[in-house]
PyMOL commands that place a pseudoatom at each C-alpha (Angstrom):
pseudoatom trace, name=CA, resn=UNK, resi=1, chain=A, elem=C, hetatm=0, pos=[163.041, 210.901, -58.745]
pseudoatom trace, name=CA, resn=UNK, resi=2, chain=A, elem=C, hetatm=0, pos=[164.351, 209.583, -55.573]
pseudoatom trace, name=CA, resn=UNK, resi=3, chain=A, elem=C, hetatm=0, pos=[161.363, 206.651, -55.481]
pseudoatom trace, name=CA, resn=UNK, resi=4, chain=A, elem=C, hetatm=0, pos=[163.308, 203.733, -55.810]
pseudoatom trace, name=CA, resn=UNK, resi=5, chain=A, elem=C, hetatm=0, pos=[165.382, 205.440, -52.837]
pseudoatom trace, name=CA, resn=UNK, resi=6, chain=A, elem=C, hetatm=0, pos=[162.640, 205.446, -50.691]
pseudoatom trace, name=CA, resn=UNK, resi=7, chain=A, elem=C, hetatm=0, pos=[161.509, 202.208, -51.026]
pseudoatom trace, name=CA, resn=UNK, resi=8, chain=A, elem=C, hetatm=0, pos=[165.212, 201.150, -50.645]
pseudoatom trace, name=CA, resn=UNK, resi=9, chain=A, elem=C, hetatm=0, pos=[165.197, 202.946, -47.052]
pseudoatom trace, name=CA, resn=UNK, resi=10, chain=A, elem=C, hetatm=0, pos=[161.750, 200.914, -46.537]
pseudoatom trace, name=CA, resn=UNK, resi=11, chain=A, elem=C, hetatm=0, pos=[163.410, 198.048, -46.719]
pseudoatom trace, name=CA, resn=UNK, resi=12, chain=A, elem=C, hetatm=0, pos=[166.181, 198.497, -44.533]
pseudoatom trace, name=CA, resn=UNK, resi=13, chain=A, elem=C, hetatm=0, pos=[163.902, 199.973, -42.099]
pseudoatom trace, name=CA, resn=UNK, resi=14, chain=A, elem=C, hetatm=0, pos=[161.490, 196.755, -42.271]
pseudoatom trace, name=CA, resn=UNK, resi=15, chain=A, elem=C, hetatm=0, pos=[163.673, 194.101, -41.830]
pseudoatom trace, name=CA, resn=UNK, resi=16, chain=A, elem=C, hetatm=0, pos=[166.116, 196.628, -39.335]
pseudoatom trace, name=CA, resn=UNK, resi=17, chain=A, elem=C, hetatm=0, pos=[162.650, 196.458, -37.366]
pseudoatom trace, name=CA, resn=UNK, resi=18, chain=A, elem=C, hetatm=0, pos=[162.252, 192.434, -37.863]
pseudoatom trace, name=CA, resn=UNK, resi=19, chain=A, elem=C, hetatm=0, pos=[166.307, 191.929, -36.810]
pseudoatom trace, name=CA, resn=UNK, resi=20, chain=A, elem=C, hetatm=0, pos=[165.098, 193.859, -33.613]
pseudoatom trace, name=CA, resn=UNK, resi=21, chain=A, elem=C, hetatm=0, pos=[161.723, 192.703, -32.619]
pseudoatom trace, name=CA, resn=UNK, resi=22, chain=A, elem=C, hetatm=0, pos=[160.223, 195.381, -32.905]
pseudoatom trace, name=CA, resn=UNK, resi=23, chain=A, elem=C, hetatm=0, pos=[156.494, 196.190, -32.571]
pseudoatom trace, name=CA, resn=UNK, resi=24, chain=A, elem=C, hetatm=0, pos=[156.892, 200.164, -32.787]
pseudoatom trace, name=CA, resn=UNK, resi=25, chain=A, elem=C, hetatm=0, pos=[157.505, 202.547, -34.705]
pseudoatom trace, name=CA, resn=UNK, resi=26, chain=A, elem=C, hetatm=0, pos=[157.480, 206.426, -34.152]
pseudoatom trace, name=CA, resn=UNK, resi=27, chain=A, elem=C, hetatm=0, pos=[157.782, 208.156, -37.200]
pseudoatom trace, name=CA, resn=UNK, resi=28, chain=A, elem=C, hetatm=0, pos=[157.341, 211.842, -38.295]
pseudoatom trace, name=CA, resn=UNK, resi=29, chain=A, elem=C, hetatm=0, pos=[154.233, 213.310, -39.620]
pseudoatom trace, name=CA, resn=UNK, resi=30, chain=A, elem=C, hetatm=0, pos=[154.228, 214.568, -43.105]
pseudoatom trace, name=CA, resn=UNK, resi=31, chain=A, elem=C, hetatm=0, pos=[156.948, 212.742, -44.269]
pseudoatom trace, name=CA, resn=UNK, resi=32, chain=A, elem=C, hetatm=0, pos=[156.622, 211.646, -47.906]
pseudoatom trace, name=CA, resn=UNK, resi=33, chain=A, elem=C, hetatm=0, pos=[158.180, 207.882, -46.652]
pseudoatom trace, name=CA, resn=UNK, resi=34, chain=A, elem=C, hetatm=0, pos=[157.625, 208.378, -42.891]
pseudoatom trace, name=CA, resn=UNK, resi=35, chain=A, elem=C, hetatm=0, pos=[154.065, 210.319, -42.881]
pseudoatom trace, name=CA, resn=UNK, resi=36, chain=A, elem=C, hetatm=0, pos=[151.477, 207.839, -41.164]
pseudoatom trace, name=CA, resn=UNK, resi=37, chain=A, elem=C, hetatm=0, pos=[148.583, 210.023, -42.046]
pseudoatom trace, name=CA, resn=UNK, resi=38, chain=A, elem=C, hetatm=0, pos=[149.792, 213.138, -43.638]
pseudoatom trace, name=CA, resn=UNK, resi=39, chain=A, elem=C, hetatm=0, pos=[152.386, 213.743, -46.363]
pseudoatom trace, name=CA, resn=UNK, resi=40, chain=A, elem=C, hetatm=0, pos=[154.413, 216.314, -48.305]
pseudoatom trace, name=CA, resn=UNK, resi=41, chain=A, elem=C, hetatm=0, pos=[153.561, 216.743, -52.125]
pseudoatom trace, name=CA, resn=UNK, resi=42, chain=A, elem=C, hetatm=0, pos=[157.751, 216.313, -52.545]
pseudoatom trace, name=CA, resn=UNK, resi=43, chain=A, elem=C, hetatm=0, pos=[157.991, 219.367, -54.552]
pseudoatom trace, name=CA, resn=UNK, resi=44, chain=A, elem=C, hetatm=0, pos=[158.718, 221.310, -51.775]
pseudoatom trace, name=CA, resn=UNK, resi=45, chain=A, elem=C, hetatm=0, pos=[155.845, 223.560, -51.621]
pseudoatom trace, name=CA, resn=UNK, resi=46, chain=A, elem=C, hetatm=0, pos=[154.470, 223.028, -48.037]
pseudoatom trace, name=CA, resn=UNK, resi=47, chain=A, elem=C, hetatm=0, pos=[151.673, 221.161, -49.811]
pseudoatom trace, name=CA, resn=UNK, resi=48, chain=A, elem=C, hetatm=0, pos=[150.086, 218.225, -47.336]
pseudoatom trace, name=CA, resn=UNK, resi=49, chain=A, elem=C, hetatm=0, pos=[147.768, 215.561, -48.247]
pseudoatom trace, name=CA, resn=UNK, resi=50, chain=A, elem=C, hetatm=0, pos=[146.301, 212.591, -46.563]
pseudoatom trace, name=CA, resn=UNK, resi=51, chain=A, elem=C, hetatm=0, pos=[147.856, 209.169, -47.137]
pseudoatom trace, name=CA, resn=UNK, resi=52, chain=A, elem=C, hetatm=0, pos=[151.022, 207.550, -45.272]
pseudoatom trace, name=CA, resn=UNK, resi=53, chain=A, elem=C, hetatm=0, pos=[154.318, 207.468, -46.807]
pseudoatom trace, name=CA, resn=UNK, resi=54, chain=A, elem=C, hetatm=0, pos=[156.261, 204.465, -47.904]
pseudoatom trace, name=CA, resn=UNK, resi=55, chain=A, elem=C, hetatm=0, pos=[157.950, 203.255, -45.122]
pseudoatom trace, name=CA, resn=UNK, resi=56, chain=A, elem=C, hetatm=0, pos=[154.800, 203.288, -42.462]
pseudoatom trace, name=CA, resn=UNK, resi=57, chain=A, elem=C, hetatm=0, pos=[153.401, 201.391, -44.485]
pseudoatom trace, name=CA, resn=UNK, resi=58, chain=A, elem=C, hetatm=0, pos=[155.369, 199.020, -45.128]
pseudoatom trace, name=CA, resn=UNK, resi=59, chain=A, elem=C, hetatm=0, pos=[156.301, 198.903, -41.368]
pseudoatom trace, name=CA, resn=UNK, resi=60, chain=A, elem=C, hetatm=0, pos=[152.135, 198.245, -41.197]
pseudoatom trace, name=CA, resn=UNK, resi=61, chain=A, elem=C, hetatm=0, pos=[152.040, 195.729, -43.772]
pseudoatom trace, name=CA, resn=UNK, resi=62, chain=A, elem=C, hetatm=0, pos=[154.953, 193.579, -41.965]
pseudoatom trace, name=CA, resn=UNK, resi=63, chain=A, elem=C, hetatm=0, pos=[152.861, 193.552, -38.749]
pseudoatom trace, name=CA, resn=UNK, resi=64, chain=A, elem=C, hetatm=0, pos=[154.414, 196.243, -36.526]
pseudoatom trace, name=CA, resn=UNK, resi=65, chain=A, elem=C, hetatm=0, pos=[151.533, 199.402, -34.880]
pseudoatom trace, name=CA, resn=UNK, resi=66, chain=A, elem=C, hetatm=0, pos=[152.868, 202.558, -36.612]
pseudoatom trace, name=CA, resn=UNK, resi=67, chain=A, elem=C, hetatm=0, pos=[152.157, 206.451, -34.750]
pseudoatom trace, name=CA, resn=UNK, resi=68, chain=A, elem=C, hetatm=0, pos=[153.500, 209.726, -35.527]
pseudoatom trace, name=CA, resn=UNK, resi=69, chain=A, elem=C, hetatm=0, pos=[155.126, 212.540, -33.290]
pseudoatom trace, name=CA, resn=UNK, resi=70, chain=A, elem=C, hetatm=0, pos=[151.653, 213.894, -32.650]
pseudoatom trace, name=CA, resn=UNK, resi=71, chain=A, elem=C, hetatm=0, pos=[150.568, 210.192, -30.820]
pseudoatom trace, name=CA, resn=UNK, resi=72, chain=A, elem=C, hetatm=0, pos=[152.891, 209.961, -28.133]
pseudoatom trace, name=CA, resn=UNK, resi=73, chain=A, elem=C, hetatm=0, pos=[150.205, 209.433, -25.566]
pseudoatom trace, name=CA, resn=UNK, resi=74, chain=A, elem=C, hetatm=0, pos=[148.960, 206.358, -27.864]
pseudoatom trace, name=CA, resn=UNK, resi=75, chain=A, elem=C, hetatm=0, pos=[152.146, 205.361, -28.624]
pseudoatom trace, name=CA, resn=UNK, resi=76, chain=A, elem=C, hetatm=0, pos=[152.424, 205.439, -24.353]
pseudoatom trace, name=CA, resn=UNK, resi=77, chain=A, elem=C, hetatm=0, pos=[149.546, 203.648, -23.285]
pseudoatom trace, name=CA, resn=UNK, resi=78, chain=A, elem=C, hetatm=0, pos=[150.466, 200.579, -26.022]
pseudoatom trace, name=CA, resn=UNK, resi=79, chain=A, elem=C, hetatm=0, pos=[153.563, 200.024, -24.313]
pseudoatom trace, name=CA, resn=UNK, resi=80, chain=A, elem=C, hetatm=0, pos=[151.666, 200.465, -21.067]
pseudoatom trace, name=CA, resn=UNK, resi=81, chain=A, elem=C, hetatm=0, pos=[148.755, 197.627, -22.340]
pseudoatom trace, name=CA, resn=UNK, resi=82, chain=A, elem=C, hetatm=0, pos=[151.907, 195.754, -23.616]
pseudoatom trace, name=CA, resn=UNK, resi=83, chain=A, elem=C, hetatm=0, pos=[154.435, 196.078, -20.048]
pseudoatom trace, name=CA, resn=UNK, resi=84, chain=A, elem=C, hetatm=0, pos=[150.553, 195.052, -18.184]
for i in range(1, 84): cmd.bond("trace and resi %d" % i, "trace and resi %d" % (i + 1))
show_as sticks, trace
zoom trace
């Protein structure tokens, strides 16, 4: 069980994002820690299920907008809106 390490990593990512003033995060879909819409089941069987990883959840709870690599267009639009 690596849950404690995942939680610690998520907390460090949140602290870094807050310290740097990040508004957005780009994370890897299907990751058990970073999945934004789907996560791996953790058994290394290539099984995915709906859900979000601990890092994605913690960053969202901290107010960041979280995107996966499949949402690059949406992230670019959000960044463009920020500059407008």
